[in-house]
C-alpha positions as CSV (number, residue, x, y, z in Angstrom):
1,X,-2.1,-5.5,-18.3
2,X,-5.5,-5.6,-19.8
3,X,-8.8,-4.5,-18.4
4,X,-12.3,-4.4,-19.7
5,X,-12.8,-1.5,-22.0
6,X,-13.6,1.3,-21.8
7,X,-11.3,2.6,-19.1
8,X,-9.5,5.9,-18.4
9,X,-5.7,6.5,-18.8
10,X,-4.2,9.6,-17.0
11,X,-0.9,10.4,-18.8
12,X,1.4,12.6,-16.8
13,X,4.7,13.7,-18.4
14,X,7.2,15.7,-16.6
15,X,10.4,17.8,-16.9
16,X,12.0,17.7,-13.5
17,X,13.8,20.6,-11.8
18,X,17.1,20.5,-10.1
19,X,15.5,20.4,-6.7
20,X,14.4,16.8,-6.1
21,X,14.6,16.7,-2.4
22,X,11.8,14.4,-1.1
23,X,10.7,13.6,-4.7
24,X,11.4,9.9,-4.6
25,X,9.7,9.4,-1.3
26,X,6.6,11.3,-2.4
27,X,6.4,9.4,-5.7
28,X,6.6,6.1,-3.8
29,X,3.8,7.3,-1.4
30,X,1.6,8.4,-4.3
31,X,2.0,5.0,-5.9
32,X,1.0,3.3,-2.7
33,X,-1.9,5.7,-2.1
34,X,-3.3,5.5,-5.6
35,X,-3.4,1.7,-5.4
36,X,-5.8,2.1,-2.4
37,X,-8.3,4.3,-4.3
38,X,-11.6,2.9,-5.5
39,X,-11.5,2.4,-9.3
40,X,-7.7,2.1,-9.6
41,X,-6.6,-0.4,-12.2
42,X,-2.9,0.0,-12.4
43,X,0.1,2.2,-13.2
44,X,3.1,2.3,-15.4
45,X,6.1,4.6,-15.1
46,X,9.4,5.3,-16.7
47,X,12.0,8.0,-16.1
48,X,15.4,9.3,-17.0
49,X,17.4,11.8,-15.0
50,X,15.2,14.7,-15.8
51,X,12.1,13.4,-17.5
52,X,9.3,11.1,-16.6
53,X,6.1,9.6,-17.8
54,X,3.5,8.0,-15.5
55,X,0.3,6.5,-16.8
56,X,-2.4,5.6,-14.3
57,X,-5.4,3.6,-15.2
58,X,-8.9,4.0,-13.8
59,X,-12.3,2.2,-14.3
60,X,-13.9,5.5,-15.3
61,X,-13.6,9.3,-15.3
62,X,-15.2,9.7,-11.9
63,X,-12.5,7.5,-10.3
64,X,-9.7,9.4,-12.0
65,X,-11.3,12.7,-10.8
66,X,-11.7,11.5,-7.3
67,X,-7.9,10.7,-7.2
68,X,-7.2,14.3,-8.0
69,X,-8.9,15.5,-4.8
70,X,-7.2,13.1,-2.3
71,X,-5.5,15.4,0.3
72,X,-2.0,13.8,0.1
73,X,-2.2,13.9,-3.6
74,X,-3.1,17.6,-3.5
75,X,0.0,18.2,-1.4
76,X,2.1,16.3,-4.0
77,X,0.6,18.4,-6.8
78,X,1.5,21.6,-5.0
79,X,5.0,20.5,-4.2
80,X,5.5,19.5,-7.8
81,X,4.6,22.9,-9.1
82,X,6.6,24.7,-6.3
83,X,9.8,22.5,-6.4
84,X,10.0,19.3,-8.4
85,X,8.9,20.2,-12.0
86,X,10.0,22.8,-14.5
87,X,7.1,21.7,-16.7
88,X,4.5,19.0,-16.9
89,X,1.6,17.9,-19.2
90,X,-1.4,15.9,-18.1
91,X,-3.7,14.2,-20.5
92,X,-6.7,12.1,-19.8
93,X,-7.9,9.6,-22.4
94,X,-10.6,7.0,-22.6
95,X,-9.2,3.6,-23.8
96,X,-11.7,1.9,-26.1
97,X,-9.5,-0.9,-27.3
98,X,-6.2,-2.5,-26.2
99,X,-4.2,-5.6,-26.9
100,X,-0.9,-7.1,-25.6
101,X,1.9,-9.4,-26.4
102,X,4.2,-11.1,-23.9
103,X,7.1,-13.4,-25.0
104,X,7.4,-16.4,-22.7
105,X,10.6,-16.4,-20.7
106,X,13.3,-18.5,-22.3
107,X,11.5,-18.4,-25.7
108,X,13.4,-17.2,-28.7
109,X,12.4,-16.4,-32.2
110,X,12.7,-19.3,-34.7
């Protein structure tokens, strides 16, 4: 993934609670809904049994701020605080430079 710089990265790290009823469905819905938002570039997410990190990418700060106010996203935020998270951290950064490497499938080191 590489987009024209600068762009915005919203980094959301979580410590999940024991009550995860409905969490997976909501996470899937938020992914689907974010992809429909103006200015959305992409998302990456990894998780373990109780921790997660999701980074969403946006064309600019305004697009990332608009995502915060989408009604269904506001509901997910509320439920996260009430039920699904024991803790979270949210960081917003402007990416000014990026580069990537991808090994071709089937290729091995010499």
